[in-house]
N, C-alpha and C positions, 0 to 999 in steps of 0.2 A: 233158324240159326244153324250154321254148319257145324259138323262134328268137331272140326279143328278149332272152332271158336269157343266150344264149351269148356268150362273149367274141369280139370281133372279132379277126381275125388281127393279129399284131404288125406286119405290114407295112402295115396300114391307118393312115394318118396321122391320120384323123379322130378316132381314139380317144385319141390322146396329145397332139395339138397343139391349142391354142386357135385360134379363127378369127382371121385376120389382118385388119387394117383395110383398108378399101377402097383407100386410097392412102397412100403414104408422103410425099406432098408436104406441106411445112410448112403450107401454107394450109388443107389439108383435115384436119389433125389437130385434135382438140378438146382444148385445154389447160384444166385445171381452174382455178377461182378459189377462193381460200380466204377464208372469211368467219368471223370469230370475235367473240365478245362476252364480256367478263369484267370483273372488278374489279381495278384496279391497287392496289398496296400503298400504304397511307397516304392514299388518296383515297376520298372517299365516293361510291359508285355511279358509277364511271367505266367507260366501255365502249370497247373497241377494235374497230375494223372494218378488216380488211385485205383488199386485193384484189391478188392476185399472179398474173401470167400465167406459167405454167410448172408445174414439178413441185411437189408439196406438200413435198418434202424441202427446197426452198429457200424456203419460205414466210417464214421469219424474216428474210429479206433484203428483203422487199417493203416498199413504202410503206404507212403506216398513217394512219388518222384517229382521233383520240381524241375521244369524245363525253363531255364532263364535266358532271356535275350541279352546277350553280352556285347557283341560287336556289330555295329551297323555295316551295311553293305559298302559304304564309302570307305570306312576305316579298313575293311578287309581288302578292298581293291588296292588302296594306297600301300598297305603293308606288303602285299605280294608283288606289287610293281617295284617297290623299293628294294626288295631282296636281290633280284638279278642285277639291278642297276648298281647296287653297292658292290657286288662281286666284280662286275666289269670295271668299275672305277678303281678298285683296289688292285686288280690284275694289271690294268694299263698303267697305273701309277708305279708299280714295281718295275715295269719295263722302262719307264721314263727315268726313274732314279738309277737304274743300272748303268746308264750312259755316263754317270759321274762316279758311281760307287766303285767301279772297277779300278780306279786310280786312287791310291792311298793318299797322295798329297794334295788332291784337289778339295774343293769346298765340301764335297760329299762326306769327307772325313769328319767334318764338324757336324754335319747333319745326321749321319748314320751312326754316331758313336754315343756311348754312355760313359761319362767321365766328368772330370772337373778341371777347368783350366786347360793346360797343355797335357794333362795326364788322362789317358784313355783306358777305361776298364775293358771294354770290348766294343767291336764294331758289328753292326747288324748286316746281314746279307753278304757273307763272304763269297769268294769266287765259286766255291763248290755248290753253293745254293743255286746260283743261276745255271751252272753247268748241268747239274742233275735234273733240273726242271726245264731245261732247254729254253731259257728266257733271254738269252743273249741276242744282240744284233737285231732288235725289233723296235728300235726307237721311233721310226717314222710311223709305223702301224700303231704304236702305243699312243703317240700324240694325236693321231686321227681319232682313235676310239675315245680317248679321254676328253678331247675338246668337243666331240659330238654328243656323247652321252651325259656330259656334265649338265647340259641344259634340261634334259629330262629329269635328272636327279634333283636339280634345283626347283623345277616346276612342281614335281611331285611333293617335295618337302614344303614348298609354299602352299600348295593346295591342302596339305595335311594341317598346317598351322591355321590357315583361314577357316577350314571346316571345324577344327577343334574349338576355335574361338567363337564362331558365330552359331554353332550348335547349342551353345548355352550350358548344357549339362556336362559335355565331354571335358572341357577345360577345368571345371570345378573338381572333377574326379581325378584329373591328371596332375595339376599344379601342386607342388608340395606345400604343406602348411607348417606351422611351427613345431608340431609334434612329429612330422614326417621323418626328420633326421634321427631323432631318438628311436623311432619305430623301425627305421632302416637298420640300425644296429641290432635291435632285438630280432628282426627277421633274419639277419645274417648269422647271428649266433644260433638261431633255431635251425637254419639250413645246414650249418656246420655241426649240428647235434651237440652243441655246447649249452643249449637251453631247451627246456621243455615247454616254454610258453609259445602257444600257437599264434601265427599271424592273424590279424583281424580278417574276418570273412566279408570282404567287399571287393569291388572290381579291381582296384589298385591299392596295394598296401604301401607303407611308407617307402620301402626299398624300391618298389616299382615306380613310384612317383618321382623319386630322386633320379633313378636311372633313366627313365624315359624322357624326363624333362632335360636331363643332361645330354642325351643324344640329340635332342632338338637344338640345343645350344651348340653342340659340336658340329652339327650340320651347318648352322649359320657361320661358325668359325671356318669350316672347310670352304664354304662358298666365298667368303671374303678373302681368305688367304690365297685361294685358287685364282681369284680374279686379279689379285696383286701380282701373282707370278705370271699369269697369262698375258696381262697388259701392263707391265711395270711402268712404261712411259706415259701412256694415256691415263692411267690411274695412279699417277705418281704421288698424289696426296694420300691415297689409301696405303700405298706401299710404304711411304714415309711414316705414317701412323703406326704401322706394324713393325717398325724398326729397321726398314730397309728390305732389299730383295732377299738376302740370305736369311734374315730372321723370319721373313714370311715363309720361305721354304722350310725352315726348321719347325715352325708352328704347323704348317700343312702336313708335314711328315708325321709328327707325333700325334696330331689329331687322327690321322689314319690308323696309327697303332692303337689308339684308344678305341676306334671303331672295331678293330679286329678283336680286342679284348672283350668289348661288350658283346660282340657276335658269339664268341665262344661261350661266355657265361650264359647268354640268352638261350643258346641251343641246349646247354646242359640243364638249365632250369626247365625248359620245355620237356625234355626227356624225363626229368625227375617228376614233373607234374602229371605226366601221363597223356594218354590218347584223348581223354575227355576235354582237356584244356586246348589241345592242338586242334581238335575237331571244331571247337567254338570259333577259331579264327578262320575256318573254312565255311561253315554253314551259319555262323552267327549265334547259335544256341549252345548253352552248356547244360548238361543233365546233372542235377544235384540230388543227393538223397534227402529225404525229409519225412516228417510225420505230422499228420493232422491232429490238432488238439481237439478237445471236447467241443469247443465253441466255434471251430472253423467250419466253414461251409464249402461244399463243392458244387458250384453252380452248373447248370445244364447237365444234371445227372442223367445217365442212361443205363437202364438195366439190360445187361447182355446175358443171354442164356449161356450156360456153361457147355452146352452141346455143340 
């Protein structure tokens, strides 16, 4: 029997005791961190990442960060495609309406005014507006832009509606319910700091459900009124159903003003919500604070040395 195969004497501590750490000082000990990723119950593709300084036995008491999958790739693409399209459509629309609005007595006076009957409170887009922004005398270019990009705007909107409907889950989260309108008022009061009741923590609260569904309906209205203006003779039935050519222009214009109002409120809400929510519309994931309970598990745990 070789010497290395022989048992060492019982008195030799090296055969029975593991090596001791170099120092027992707290600063020199390496405490593990626990990092886990998994899917939470009832949520689509959510991940939990936990970092805990100490023993893995106490990992469930550590702080956690929840990475939630919020927006699909298709939704993000259609959202960012729609943004420049809407800007181009509004800009070219202003150039088109300028051709009429410069003359007080023409039909534009009825379209661009706020008033009742023959009494006018004020008119939108006075002469100085177009002069300062250099928007005059570009009618032909505006018509070309508007009639070209309107098809992309319509196709993108139709793709969004079809995707939302056939995806199954998206439309159920988006379409308002009976409690959405009451909840929308509560969310509005909270945002105006008139109520301390926080909005519900889900993908779309009541105010968002009402607003986003309203934008979809406004898009459909803009498409129908735009076609009635674009081809009033060929689509005379549609034009007649809208109350005639001038009424179709009136609807089309104020739907555009509603778009502008929604856009301003939407941007203000995004700024108020912060970078985390904006980033979710870019990468699809939202990082949320959380805390593991005693019974929660972190699957696929990995012990990472602190060094």
